[in-house]
Each structure stands twice: as structure tokens, then as C-alpha cells.
C-alpha positions in Angstrom: 17.8 27.7 -13.5 18.7 24.1 -12.6 17.1 24.5 -9.1 13.9 25.8 -10.8 14.0 22.9 -13.3 14.4 20.3 -10.5 11.5 21.7 -8.4 9.2 21.5 -11.4 10.5 18.0 -12.2 9.8 16.9 -8.6 6.3 18.3 -8.6 5.5 16.2 -11.7 7.2 13.0 -10.8 7.3 12.8 -7.0 3.5 13.0 -6.6 1.1 15.2 -4.7 1.6 15.8 -1.0 -1.4 13.8 0.2 -0.1 10.8 -1.7 3.4 11.1 -0.3 2.1 11.4 3.2 0.0 8.3 2.8 3.1 6.4 1.6 5.1 7.6 4.5 2.5 6.4 7.0 4.0 2.9 6.5 6.8 4.0 8.9 4.6 5.0 11.8 4.8 1.5 13.5 8.6 1.9 13.6 8.7 5.4 15.0 5.8 5.6 17.4 7.5 3.4 20.1 10.4 5.9 20.1 8.1 8.4 22.0 8.4 6.1 25.1 12.2 5.9 24.6 12.6 9.8 24.7 9.7 12.1 25.4 11.4 15.0 23.7 11.4 12.9 20.5 14.1 15.0 18.6 14.4 14.0 15.0 16.4 15.1 12.0 15.3 14.7 8.5 18.1 15.0 5.9 17.0 16.2 2.4 13.6 17.1 3.7 12.3 18.5 0.4 8.7 19.8 0.6 8.4 18.5 4.2 5.8 15.8 3.9 7.8 13.6 6.4 8.3 16.6 8.8 4.5 17.1 8.8 3.9 13.4 9.6 6.4 13.6 12.4 4.8 16.7 13.8 1.4 15.0 13.8 2.7 12.2 16.1 4.5 14.5 18.4 8.1 14.6 17.2 10.3 17.7 17.6 11.7 17.5 14.0 14.1 19.6 12.1 14.6 19.4 8.3 17.6 20.1 6.3 17.9 20.8 2.5 19.9 22.9 0.1 17.0 23.8 -2.2 15.5 27.1 -1.1 12.4 26.6 -3.3 11.7 23.3 -1.6 12.2 24.7 1.8 9.7 27.5 1.0 6.9 24.9 1.1 8.1 24.0 4.6 8.2 27.6 5.7 4.6 28.0 4.4 3.5 25.2 6.8 5.5 26.5 9.8 7.9 23.6 9.7 11.4 23.9 11.3 13.9 23.7 8.5 17.5 24.7 7.8 19.0 25.6 4.4 22.4 23.8 4.7 24.4 20.7 3.6 22.8 17.6 5.3 26.1 15.9 6.2 27.5 19.1 7.7 24.4 19.5 9.9 24.5 15.9 10.9 28.2 16.1 11.9 27.4 19.1 14.2 24.8 17.1 16.2 25.9 16.2 19.8 26.5 12.6 20.6 23.4 10.6 21.4 21.2 13.6 21.1 18.5 12.4 18.5 16.0 9.6 18.7 15.4 9.5 14.9 17.4 10.4 11.8 15.8 9.9 8.3 16.7 10.5 4.7 14.1 9.9 2.0 15.5 9.7 -1.5 18.7 11.3 -0.6 21.3 8.5 -0.5 21.0 7.8 -4.3 22.2 11.3 -4.9 25.5 11.1 -3.1 28.7 9.2 -3.5 29.3 5.9 -1.5 31.9 7.5 0.8 29.4 10.2 1.8 26.8 7.6 2.3 29.1 5.6 4.6 30.0 8.9 6.5 26.2 9.7 6.9 25.5 6.2 8.4 28.5 6.5 10.8 27.6 10.0 11.9 24.0 8.8 12.4 25.1 6.0 14.7 27.1 8.5 16.7 24.3 11.1 17.0 21.5 8.7 17.8 20.7 7.8 21.4 20.7 4.1 22.3 17.6 2.6 20.8 17.2 5.3 18.2 16.4 4.7 14.6 17.9 5.5 11.2 15.6 5.4 8.2 17.0 5.5 4.6 14.6 5.2 1.7 15.6 5.0 -1.9 14.4 3.7 -5.3 14.5 -0.1 -5.4 16.6 -1.6 -8.2 15.0 -5.0 -7.7 12.2 -3.5 -9.6 13.6 -4.0 -13.1 11.7 -1.1 -14.7 13.0 1.2 -11.9 16.5 -0.1 -11.9 17.0 0.0 -15.7 14.9 3.0 -16.7 12.9 5.1 -14.2 15.9 5.6 -11.8 17.8 7.6 -14.6 14.8 9.8 -15.3 16.1 12.0 -12.5 19.3 13.7 -13.8 20.6 14.2 -10.2 20.7 10.5 -9.3 24.1 8.9 -8.9 23.5 5.2 -9.1 21.0 2.6 -7.7 21.9 1.0 -4.4 21.0 -2.7 -3.9 19.1 -3.4 -0.7 21.8 -5.9 0.5 24.5 -3.2 0.3 22.4 -0.4 2.0 21.4 -2.9 4.7 25.0 -3.9 5.4 26.2 -0.3 6.0 24.4 0.1 9.4 25.6 -3.3 10.5 29.2 -2.3 9.7 28.8 0.9 11.6 27.5 -0.8 14.8 23.7 -0.7 14.5 21.8 -3.6 16.1 18.7 -4.5 14.2 18.4 -3.8 10.5 15.3 -4.3 8.5 14.7 -4.0 4.7 11.2 -2.5 4.2 9.9 -2.5 0.7 7.3 0.1 0.1 4.7 1.5 -2.3 4.1 -1.9 -3.9 0.8 -3.8 -4.2 0.7 -6.9 -2.0 -2.3 -8.1 -4.0 -0.3 -8.4 -7.1 0.8 -12.0 -6.5 -2.9 -12.9 -6.3 -3.7 -11.6 -9.7 -4.8 -14.2 -12.3 -3.2 -14.5 -14.7 0.0 -12.7 -13.7 1.6 -11.0 -16.6 5.4 -10.7 -17.5 4.9 -6.9 -17.2 4.0 -7.5 -13.5 7.4 -9.3 -12.9 9.3 -6.5 -14.7 7.6 -3.6 -12.9 5.6 -5.0 -10.0 8.2 -5.2 -7.4 7.9 -2.5 -4.7 9.4 0.6 -6.4 11.0 1.9 -3.3 12.6 0.4 -0.2 14.0 1.6 3.1 16.6 0.3 5.4 15.5 0.8 9.0 18.3 0.4 11.5 18.1 0.6 15.3 21.0 1.5 17.6 21.5 -1.0 20.4 21.3 0.1 24.0 24.2 -0.1 26.5 23.4 -3.7 27.5 23.1 -4.8 23.9 19.4 -4.7 23.8 17.1 -2.5 21.8 13.9 -0.6 22.4 11.1 -3.0 21.6 9.7 -2.2 18.1 7.4 -5.0 16.9 7.4 -3.6 13.4 10.9 -5.2 12.9 9.1 -8.6 12.9 6.8 -7.7 10.0 7.0 -8.5 6.3 6.8 -5.6 3.8 6.3 -5.1 0.1 6.8 -7.3 -2.9 10.3 -8.6 -3.7 11.5 -9.9 -7.1 12.0 -13.5 -6.0 8.4 -14.0 -4.6 6.9 -12.3 -7.7 8.9 -14.3 -10.1 8.0 -17.5 -8.2 4.3 -16.5 -8.3 4.6 -16.0 -12.1 6.2 -19.4 -12.5 3.4 -21.0 -10.5 0.8 -19.3 -12.7 2.6 -20.7 -15.8 2.7 -24.2 -14.2 -1.0 -24.0 -13.3 -1.8 -22.9 -16.9 0.3 -25.7 -18.3 -1.4 -28.3 -16.1 -4.8 -26.9 -17.1 -3.9 -27.1 -20.8 -2.5 -30.6 -20.4 -5.6 -31.7 -18.7 -7.7 -30.2 -21.5 -5.7 -31.8 -24.2 -5.9 -35.2 -22.3 -9.7 -34.8 -22.1 -9.8 -34.0 -25.8 -7.7 -37.0 -26.6 -9.9 -39.3 -24.6 -13.0 -37.8 -26.3 -11.4 -38.4 -29.8 -10.5 -41.9 -28.7 -14.1 -42.6 -27.7 -15.5 -41.2 -30.9 -13.0 -43.2 -33.0 -14.1 -46.4 -31.1 -17.8 -45.6 -31.7 -16.9 -45.0 -35.4 -15.1 -48.3 -35.7 -18.0 -50.2 -34.1 -20.4 -48.5 -36.5 -18.2 -49.6 -39.4 -18.1 -53.1 -38.1 -21.8 -53.2 -37.6 -22.4 -51.9 -41.2 -20.1 -54.5 -42.6 -21.8 -57.3 -40.7 -25.2 -56.0 -41.6 -24.2 -55.9 -45.3 -23.5 -59.6 -45.4 -26.5 -60.7 -43.3 -29.9 -61.7 -44.7 -31.4 -58.5 -43.4 -28.8 -56.5 -45.2 -29.3 -58.2 -48.4 -33.1 -57.7 -48.0 -32.6 -54.0 -47.4 -30.3 -53.7 -50.4 -32.8 -55.6 -52.5 -35.7 -53.5 -51.3 -34.0 -50.2 -52.0 -32.5 -51.3 -55.3 -33.0 -48.9 -58.2 -36.1 -49.5 -60.3 -36.5 -48.5 -63.9 
């Protein structure tokens, strides 16, 4: 019953297949150079679920195998002819020969396991990857305050959120070379909105992120992947700074408006004072006295 509940939960909250595949295409610049590193392009996807990533890998020529414990999820993979195994992900990873894979991935798996298992996963991935190979770990982004304090706990099988700096340190600790934090599924145009709202700061940070780590080659160099040089997604610091800048601009505009109004009031006051002076002088002049006499009340 729990498995059936979780499958229906995933169908509602994970999103349709075409949408997930579109999101996953963000990783193609990282993985396409791996085909030059190893023509066989053997890949292992841990916690493959419905197989959207496996389909993406197949489309670009990878020989990918998926692993999951949920038979219902795997049925969707079987229906599409994908190569999948019903087994524990860590156990399958531990059975892989040394330096036999060019890509190991896990999308929304690491937040379900304990930290010790996560560390073991990263260590086993470093062993099983060939030099220059990639590890991709995607998980909900707790920098997004709505995700970190609310949406993350909507899934009853989640353990706890993992900060990007912690997840990025694990591959470094286990001997990976290049490590990149890739924030995903956020709107880069958000920081250009006018005006930026406080709700954007709370929930506008990229809701997911991945750590992409590359195993160094024997000489300490890595297969050239230009995507490591890119900038990805929306982080909390830049979004909060953009919000502060918007407030500062609004304050400057308000200050300038008040200053203009003050100057206008001062000019009007000066005109009024001159009019009062002119009236007073006119009243005591011969012309003023004549006007007063001419318009005097008559019985």
C-alpha cells in the first residue's frame, strides 16, 4: 500500500514526463563530451524511477542501466524498453568493476538516505568511474526557503535537506577533481523583474541543485568539459541582493519625488508671500485707496 501511495504521490508532485525530460536536458553539456572519453558510454542511474533520465541518455547514445526498488516505477521503464534492475542502488553500485563506468547519476535519491550511506555512495562512485568520468547528484535545494522549510517535507520518505556546500565537499573528500554546484529549474529572468517581491526572495531560488563531480585522470588532468565554467540557476545571495537593490532604487525614486514636491511647495509659498506683499503695498498706495473708494458700498 505504501508503494502504491508513493507512486501516486510522485505522479502528482514530480511532474509529467515531458517536463522532467526538459529539465534534465540542462545536464547534456556536461555528459556529451564523455562520448569522446569512452565510446561505450556505460552509465548507471541510481534510483531511476520512471526512467526519464535513462531515456535522455539513450537519446544521446549512452548504454545506461537504471536501478530502483519500486517495481511500479520500473514498470514504466519496462514499457519503454529501458534497461533496469530491481535492486538496492548501493548494492548494485558496489558490484561494479573498478573504472568501468563513464557516468553515475542519482536524481532525488540522496535526500532519502542517511549521511553514512551517501558518503559510501560517493566513495563507491569514485572507484567505479573511469578517469574523467562524471558523478551527478541532484536534490532539492534548501537555499530556496520555501523548499527548505516546507515543500521538502511534503515527501514523507525524505530524510533531511542537504546544503549545497556539504554535498559539494563529499566528492572532494573522496578524491574527485572538478566539482560544480549546478542550480536548476529556476528562472534566470527573476532578478530582472520590476518590482521584485519578497515572495520571490522566499521561493524564487532554484528549487533543485546538483553537484557534478569529475574524476581526475592519471596525470591529474580531466577530460575537457566546458560546462564546468558556466553559471547556473538563481542563488539566494544574488536574489536577496537584487531585492535590496530594488528597494534602494524605489527609495531613491521616492526621495527624489518628495524633494521635487518640497521644491514645488517652496516655490508656491514664495509666490504666495510675494502676492501678500504686493497686496499690502497696493492697499496703502493711491491706486489701492482709489480702488477701495470706487468699490465702497453704496446705500
